[in-house]
N, C-alpha and C positions, 0 to 999 in steps of 0.2 A: 550451411551444413546440408549436404545431400541426403535424401532419404536412404535409409539403410546404413548410413555411416554411423559408427558408434563413437562416442566421446565420453570423457570422464567428467562428471559433474563435481565441481569443487565443493558445493554446498552439501551439508548433511541431509537437507530436506529438499526434494524436487519441487520447483516452482511451477504452478499451473497458470498459463496465461488466461486472464479474465477480460480485460478491457471493458469494465462495466462501471455504471454510475456508483459513486460513493460520496460521502460527506465526511468532513473532518471538523473537529472542534478542539481548539487549543486555548490555553489561557491567554496567549498573545492576541488571538482574534476576538475572543469573548463572544463568538457567534459561530453558527454552522456555516461551513464553506463548501460549495460544490467541488467535487474532485472526480478523478477517474482512478480506479484500481487497475493497475496494469497487470500485476501478477501477485500470486500469494502462495505461500507454503504453510505447513502446519505451525511454523514458528515465526514467519515474517511476512512482510507485505511491501510492495513498491507502488507508490501512488503519485499523483500530481497535485500541485498546490499553486494558487496564484500568489501566495505570500510565503516568504521565507520563514521557516520554523527552526529554531535553534536546536542543534544536536543536543540530545540529553533530555529534551522536553517530553512530557507525557501528553498524548492527544487521545481523544475518543475518535473512533473510526466506525462509520456505518456503511457497510457494503451491501449493495442491492444487486444480486445476480440477474443477468439477462434472462436466463431460463429459470423457470420456477421449479427446478428439481431439488432445490434446497431453500431454506428460509434465509432471510437477511441475517447478516452477521454484525453484531455490535461488540467492539473490543476496545481495550486500552492498549496503546502502542507506544513504545519508547522510540523516539526518532534517533536513528544511528547514522543517517546520511541525509544531507540537504544540499542540493546543488542545482544550478540551472540546467535545463534540458539542452539538447544540441542546438535548438533554434533560439535559445535564450529568452523564451516567452513564459515559461512556467518553471517551477521548481519540481525536481524529482525528490521524493521523500522515501527513503528506505527505513523500515521500522521493524523492531522486534516486538512480537505480540506478547504482552505481559499478562493479560487477563481477557477471557472471553465471557461475556454476559450471556446467561441462559434465560 
């Protein structure tokens, strides 16, 4: 997409690219796993994972922003997509944020 070119976003909430450190915890892993938060919106998140997580699973997500303009985010996320990335090295997890811890 060239600068100045408009396009129509299909999602209801605009996603913000983050590419920052994150950790995920799911009942399948039973431990915290290092991850990368690729992008996030007010209702969803796209992350990486070394392990496959079943669609429909609830996971805990801890996102650590690179810039300290905001605090860390701890949330519960329902996995709605889990597939290999283009390189076939990690899983891409798409999730719907169900609860944010304060």
